[in-house]
C-alpha positions in Angstrom: -51.1 -156.8 229.4 -50.8 -160.4 228.5 -48.6 -162.4 230.8 -46.5 -165.1 229.0 -45.4 -167.9 231.2 -42.7 -170.4 230.4 -43.1 -174.1 231.3 -41.8 -173.5 234.8 -44.4 -170.8 235.6 -41.9 -167.9 235.3 -42.1 -165.2 232.6 -40.8 -166.3 229.2 -37.3 -165.0 228.6 -36.1 -163.6 225.3 -32.6 -162.6 224.3 -32.4 -159.7 221.8 -29.2 -159.2 219.9 -28.6 -156.1 217.8 -25.7 -153.7 217.4 -28.0 -150.7 217.0 -28.9 -149.4 220.5 -32.3 -147.9 219.3 -33.5 -151.2 217.8 -32.2 -153.2 220.8 -34.1 -151.0 223.2 -37.3 -150.9 221.1 -37.5 -154.7 220.8 -36.8 -155.1 224.5 -39.5 -152.6 225.5 -42.1 -154.3 223.2 -41.2 -157.7 224.7 -41.5 -156.4 228.2 -44.9 -154.9 227.4 -46.0 -158.3 226.2 -45.0 -159.7 229.6 -41.6 -161.2 228.6 -38.3 -160.8 230.3 -36.0 -159.2 227.8 -32.2 -159.9 227.9 -30.0 -157.9 225.5 -26.6 -158.2 223.8 -24.8 -156.0 221.3 -23.0 -158.8 219.4 -23.2 -162.6 218.8 -20.3 -163.5 221.1 -22.0 -161.7 224.1 -25.3 -163.3 223.1 -23.8 -166.8 223.4 -22.5 -165.9 226.9 -26.0 -164.8 227.9 -27.5 -168.0 226.4 -25.0 -170.1 228.4 -25.9 -168.3 231.7 -29.6 -167.5 231.3 -31.0 -170.1 228.8 -33.7 -167.9 227.2 -36.9 -169.3 225.8 -36.2 -167.7 222.4 -33.7 -165.4 220.6 -34.2 -162.5 218.3 -31.1 -161.5 216.4 -30.1 -159.1 213.7 -28.4 -160.8 210.8 -25.6 -158.2 210.3 -23.6 -158.0 213.5 -19.9 -157.1 214.2 -17.8 -160.2 214.4 -19.9 -163.3 214.1 -23.1 -162.7 212.1 -26.6 -163.7 213.1 -26.6 -166.6 210.7 -23.6 -168.2 212.3 -25.1 -167.4 215.7 -28.3 -169.2 214.7 -26.3 -172.3 213.5 -24.4 -172.4 216.8 -27.6 -172.1 218.9 -29.3 -174.8 216.8 -26.3 -177.2 217.2 -26.0 -176.6 221.0 -29.4 -175.6 222.2 -31.6 -177.5 219.7 -35.0 -176.4 221.1 -34.3 -172.6 221.3 -36.2 -170.8 218.5 -34.1 -168.2 216.8 -35.8 -165.3 215.0 -33.7 -163.3 212.6 -34.2 -159.7 211.4 -32.4 -157.6 208.8 -32.8 -154.5 206.7 -31.1 -156.3 203.8 -33.7 -158.9 202.9 -34.2 -162.5 204.0 -31.1 -164.6 203.6 -31.7 -167.8 201.5 -31.9 -171.0 203.4 -31.2 -169.3 206.7 -31.1 -171.4 209.9 -33.6 -169.3 211.8 -37.1 -170.2 212.8 -38.5 -166.9 211.4 -37.6 -163.7 209.7 -38.6 -160.0 210.2 -37.7 -157.3 207.7 -36.4 -154.0 209.0 -37.7 -151.4 209.3 -40.7 -152.9 211.1 -43.6 -151.4 213.0 -44.6 -152.3 216.5 -47.6 -154.4 215.3 -45.4 -156.3 213.0 -43.0 -157.1 215.8 -45.8 -158.2 218.1 -47.2 -160.4 215.4 -43.7 -161.8 214.8 -43.1 -162.8 218.4 -46.6 -163.7 219.6 -46.5 -167.3 218.4 -43.3 -167.9 220.4 -44.7 -166.3 223.5 -47.9 -168.3 223.2 -46.0 -171.6 222.8 -44.1 -171.0 226.1 
């Protein structure tokens, strides 16, 4: 298992936001297997609260969420947290001109998810 350290010597932290429990758990388990601390939220509003308290190294969010969508969430993170990479995922195709730092199409396989997040773990 590769250990991913943030600048302060601790494990890199990632916030995963998805309203589908199976996807949320799958992404969290894969991140933990990569040596990342995975935080989770079921909607954007809860995600913003986690960001405020935990300050994750990067965020992975579904685009379609109840209430605030992932695009608005990414815009808010970018306006407040500037340096926090936001990776978006969706089963409905990549939104044009989205504010995220990357995009992953659903459904995805484990290798695709690992390839998707690895550059962000390595940069920590």
